[in-house]
N, C-alpha and C positions, 0 to 999 in steps of 0.2 A: 517643532517649529511650525510644521504644516498643520498640526492639530490646533495650535494657538491661532493661526491665521484663519482657519475655518470658524473657530469660536468667535473671533472678533468680527468677521464678516456677518455671521449670523446675528450677533447683537446689533450691528449697524443696520441691517435690513429690518430688524424688528422695530428699532427706534424710528427709522424713516417711515415705516408702515404706520406706526402709531401717530406720528406727526401729521400724516395725511388724513387722519380721521378727525372730523370736527365733532367733538363730543358735546358741543353746545346745542347741536341739532338732534332732535329725537329721531331715531331710525324709522324709516317708513315701514308700516306693517306689511307683512307678507300676505299672500293670498289666503282666503279662508280655507281651512282644511276640509277635505272631503270626509263625510261621515259614513262609516261602514256599519250599517245596522243589520243585524241578523233577522231574516224574515221568518216568521213562524210558519210551521207546517199547518195545512188546513184541509178541511173536507166539509161536505154538506150532507145532510140527511134528506131523504125523499120528502119529508114534511116541511122542508124549508129552513131548518135550523142550520146555521153556519158555525163551524167549530174551528178554533185556532189553538194551536198547542205550541207553547214556548218552553223548551226543555232547559232546565238550569239545575245542575247536579251539585252545586256548591254546598247546599244545606238540605237536610232531609225533610223539606216542607213542600206543600203544594197549596195553591189557591184556585178556586173555581168561581168565575164571574159570569153570571147570566144577565144579559142586557136585551130588553125588547125595545126596539127603536121605532115606536109608533109615532105618527103625527100627534100634535096636541089634541087633547080630548075635552070637549065641552060637556060639562056635567049638569049645567042648567039649574033647575030648582032642586036638584039633589046633589049640589056641590058638596063634596066630602066623601062621595062613594069610593073614590080611588084611595083616599086615606084610610077608610075603614077596611077596604080590601087588603091594603098593605099590612094592617095590624092583625088581620085574621089569617093571612098566609104564613106558613112556617110553624103553625101550631099542630104539628103532627100531620097525619093523612088518614085516608079511609082504611089504611092497613095498619096503622100504628097510632096509639093514643098520644095526646099532647104530652102527658107526663113521661111516658116511656121514651118518646122522641127526644125530649129535652134531657132526660137522664142519660141517654146513650151518648148524645153529643158532649155532655159534661164529662162522662167517663172516658171518652176518647181525647179529652183535652182539646177539643176542636171549637170552632165558632161558625155559626150560621145565622143569617138574617135575610129577610125578604122585603121587597118593596112592592108596589102595586104592579110594576112591570120589570122586576129585577130580582136577583138573588145573589148571595155571596156566601162562600164557605172557605174555611182554611183549616188545615190540620197537618199532622205529620204525614209524610208521603206513604208510610205503610198502611195508613187508614184511608187512603184516597178512594179505593174501590167502594168502601162502605159509605163514605161521605157523599160520593157521587150518587150512589143509590138512594140515600136519604133525601138529598136535594131533589132528585128527579121525582121521587115518590110524593114529596110535599108539594112540588110544583104542578105535577100532572093530576094528582088525586087529593086535592085539599079537602079537609073535613070541616066545612063551614057549619057550625052548629048555632042554634038559636041562643044557647046559654052564653057562648063566647061573644056572639054578636051583640047581645044586650050589654055585656060588661064593657066592651070596647066603645060602643055607642055612648054610654053614660060617661066614660072617661073623656071623650071628645067634647061632649056638651059641657062638662065641668071646666075643661080647659078653655073653651070658647067664652064661657061666662067670665072667667077670670081675666081674659084679655080686654074686656070692655073698658077697663081703666088703665090699661097698659099703653102709654103714649106711643112707644116705639112700634108696637104691634099694629096699632091703629094706623100709624103713619105708613107702614109698609103696605098694608092692604089698600089704603086709599091711593097711594102712589101708583100701584099697579092697576087699580080699577080705573083711575082717571086716564092713565096712559093708553090702555088697551080697550077700555070699555067693559062693562060688567057682563056683556054677552059674548065675551072672548075667553078662551081657555086660560089665558094668562092674566085676565083681569077679573074673572068671576070671584065672588066672595063666599067662602064657606062660613055659614052662620048656624046658630042654634036652630033656626027655622029650617034651613036646608037639610041639616043632619037629621032633624026629627022626621023629615019626609022619607028618609032612606029605610028600606026594609032589607031583610036577609035576601030576599029574591033579587033585589037590586044589586047587591054585592055579587051574588052568583051570576047575574047577567053581565056585570062588568067584567068579571073574571073570564067568562065564556067568550065575550066579544074581543077582549084586548090582551089577555094572557095567552097569546097564540104564537106559534113558531115562525110565522111568515116573515117577520122582521127581527128575528131573534138571533143573538150571537152568544156563543158559549166559549169563553177563553179559559184555558187551563194552563197554569204557569207553575213550574217548579220541578222537583225531582221525580219526573215521570218519563215514560217512553211513549213515543207517538203511537206505535202499533197497539200498545195496551190501552191507551186512552181511546183510540178509535173503536176498538172492540167493545169497551165498556159503555161508551156513549151510544153506540148503535144498539146495545142491549137495553139500556135504561131509558133512552129518550125516543126510540122509534115509535113507541105507543102514543106519543104526544100527537093529538089529532091535528091534521093539517087544516088550517083555516086562515082567512084573511080578515083583518079588522074592518069594521064598517067605516065609511067616510062621510063627512058632512062639511058644510061651508059655514063661515061666520064672517062678520063684518071686519074688513081690513082696517087696522088702527091708523089714525092720522094725527099729525101734529096740530096744535092750536094755530089759529091764523095770526095771532100776535102774542108776544110774550106777556104773560099774565101771572098773577098770584092766586092760587087756590088755597083758601084757608079753612081749616077745621078747628073748631073751638073745643079745647079740652081744659076745663076749669081747674083740674087737678095737676096740670103740667107745671113742673118746676123748670123745665127747659123747653126750647122750641126744636122740633125735628124739622129739618129743612132738606128738600131735594129739588134740584134743578134737572129736568129731564126732557128728552125728546126721543122720538121713534127712529130706529135705524134698521136698514135692511142689509145686514152684513153676514156673509158666509165664509167659512174657513177657506174655501177654494177660490175666493175672490183675489184678484191680483193685489188689491190694496189692503188685504187683511192685516199683514204685518205692519205697514205704515200706520194703520188705524190703531193698532195696539200701542205702537210707539207714541203716537200723539196722546193717547189716554194716559200712558205711563208718565209722560212729562207733565201733564196737567194735574193728575191726582192719583197716580198709581202707588204712592208710598210716601215715606218720610222726606224724600227729596222732591216731591211733587210741588208744583206752584201753589196749589190750594193749601197744602200743609204749611209751606213756608210763609204764606200770607196770613192765613187765619189763625194758625197756632203760634208760629215763631215770631211773626211781626206784630200781629194785633192781640194775641192772647185771648181770642174769642172762644176757643174750643180746645178740647183735648186732642181730637183727631178729625180729619176730614179726608175723604177719598172720592175718586170717581171710578166708574166702571163702564165698559162698552161690551155689550153682549153680541152673540152671533147665534144664528139658528138657521138650519137648512130648510126648515119647513115654513117658518113664520117670521114676522118682524120681531125685533128685539128692542132693547132700550139702551140709550146712553143716559147715565145719571151721575150727578155729583151730590154727595150727601154729607150732612154734619148735624151735630146737636150743640146748641149754644144756649147760654143763659138768656133769659127773656129780654134784658135791657139792650142787647146788641142784635136782636133778631133782624131788624130792618137793615142795619149796616152790613150784616153778614150776607143778606140777599144781594145787596149791591156789589160787595166784594167778589162774591162767587160769579155773578154775571160778568163783572169786569174781567176776571181771569179767563172765563170761557170765551168771551169776545176777543181778548188778546190772543188766545190760542188760535182763533180762526183768522184774525186780521193781520197778525204779525208772524213772520217766520221764527221758528225756534232757533236758538243759538247753536253754533257748531259744538260747543262744550256740552250742552244738554243732549244733543243727538249722540255724541261720542259716548258719554257716560251711560245713556240708556241702552244703546247697542251693547255695550260691554256687560251691562246688567243682564240683558236677555241672553247673550251668548254664554255667560257664566252659568246661569240657571239651566240652560239647555245642556251644557256639557256635564254639569253635576247630575242632572236627571238621568243621563245615559249610564251612570254607574248602577242604577237600580234595574233589576230584571223586569219589574213591573212596567217600566217605561216602554220596553219593546212591545209588550202586549197592548199598552194603551195607544201607542202610535199605530200599530197594525189595525186596531179597532177603529181609530179615527179615519184611517185611509179608506176602510170599507164603508163606514157609516156616512162619512161626509163626501164621498166621491172624489177624494184627493188624488193627485198624480202619485204614482208609485214611488217617485223620488222626492216627495214633499219634504220629508225629514232629512234625507241624505243631502239635499241642497239648502237646508234651512240656514246655515251659517253664511253660505254664499249669498243668498237672497237678502239676509239681514245686513250684510256688509255693504250691499249696493244701494240701500235706502238713502235717499238724499233729503236735504232740508225741504226741498220743494215737494217731494213725495209726502212728507209728514203734513205739510200745510194743506195740500190738496185733500188728504184724508180727513183732516180736521174740518175743513170747509164742507166736505160731503156728509160727514156723519155727526157733527156736533153743531148745535144751533144756539144762538143768543137772540135771534129775532123771532123764533117760533118755539120758545122754551116755555114749559109749564113749571112754575115754581110752586111746589106744594109745601105749605107750612102748617104743621100741627102744633098748636100751643095754646097758651092761656090768653084769650081774647082781651080780657080786661087789662092785661099788662102790655100787650104788643100791638094791638090793632091801630091805635091812633097814629103811631109812627109808621106802621106798615102801609097804611093807606096813603102815605105821603111819599112813598118811594118813587124816585125818578131814575130812569135809566136811558141813556142816549137822548136826553132832552125830553123824554116823555114820561108822564106819570103812569105807572103800571096799574091796570085795573085789578081790583080785588074781587074775586067771586067766592061765595061761601058754600061749603059742603058739609054734610053730616058725616058721622063716623062710618056710614055705609055708602059713602061716596055719592049721595043724592044731593042735588042742588037745594039750598035752603036759604033762609033770610039771614041777614046780619044778626049775630047774637046780641041780645040786649043785656048790657052789663055795665058796670062802672068802668069807664075807659080812662080813668086817671092813671097817668104814667108815673111809676116810682121815681124817686130822686135818683139821679145818676144815669138816666136814660140817655142812650146815644142820640146825637143830633146829626150824625153824618149820614145823610140820606140822599145826597145828590152825587151824581156821577162826576 
């Protein structure tokens, strides 16, 4: 009887407890969890090389990442020297021929590649000592030969010539050149002419000036032990000559005074390449870095972005459209929204893109948009933590970008605190509809007549004309007859 009484009482308490819970109301979220990230072990060599080691013994593999974090480099009338340097590095060394070098890497079942200021290798952990030795030898003692230089130079020239009718490639280089200026590292144009100016001595000089350990980071990740890595790095990299890269100044990029269309005529274009862009000064360590990313994500960061929903889902103008906001600790970067559309809707697309950008600035985002975007970022962050490479990347970012040591440990907490007002403030600070440069690369005879009538916010947008090399030019003379079916939606 006593047992039955206890059972009845228990059921009653449970029912009463359930009755007190209003299941029509979503439970309030709890506090953001604290992220516990394992910090890599680190040390530095006397020549300036900083080394980070992340031990992970789950799989018998190891990766080696060398990053040289120099400020942007202006190459001037020899634009392309860094690209040539990248293709010549990693082709053996003064101590081992190119063929022997490649054959040994293949034999080890490994992978190795070089950039103009970077290198990467991966292999089974039992081959780590030899892979580190090969990487250091190729990095410190490159065998730049005239024969290899001539081959690679010819490849680049052939590639550049083939790009002259590639509308997307022309659009990309003109967008950057107009945003930053051709006398800026991010805006200069590599051409057949500038590559022809480059000699083997120029490559050797670039390597000597910029492939130096002053701003270099070596990250070793995988089935290794710190003490062994330290001993091997000291053995193989201590001979890397200590040096500081040269510095120089260049013109700081600025936005245009008023929103305008910059048009490049490509008679062979079957689509128009469109970009709406402005200059931003955003760094990872800025307090509004995350709100700026959230603002961009809501505008055009993916398939749920406003641009995508408007231009693809609603209007059917394009297959896809996205926006991007850059950050750089050394220099200004860009915000840009971009898409490719059929010729007949070029003008309407420009207007719709400007509308969405202006709405992002002038009107607060919705609570639903903010909630979903936060969840998206939080999910990606948590998923990334499952990869050992994430720990290495985060540690490298903290060092390179001058971030607080707890930058990633408090990531979810800071993300959770972002408000609608924070997002709008970031959008107003970093995104512009009043000083935007709209770059359109397309077929003038199909699109210009309507493009020159585009109105936004009650004003007709001026159209300026540029060549494929981003030089000011005259309006192209062509048949401006608009095909049947052209869009007439040109007013805001």
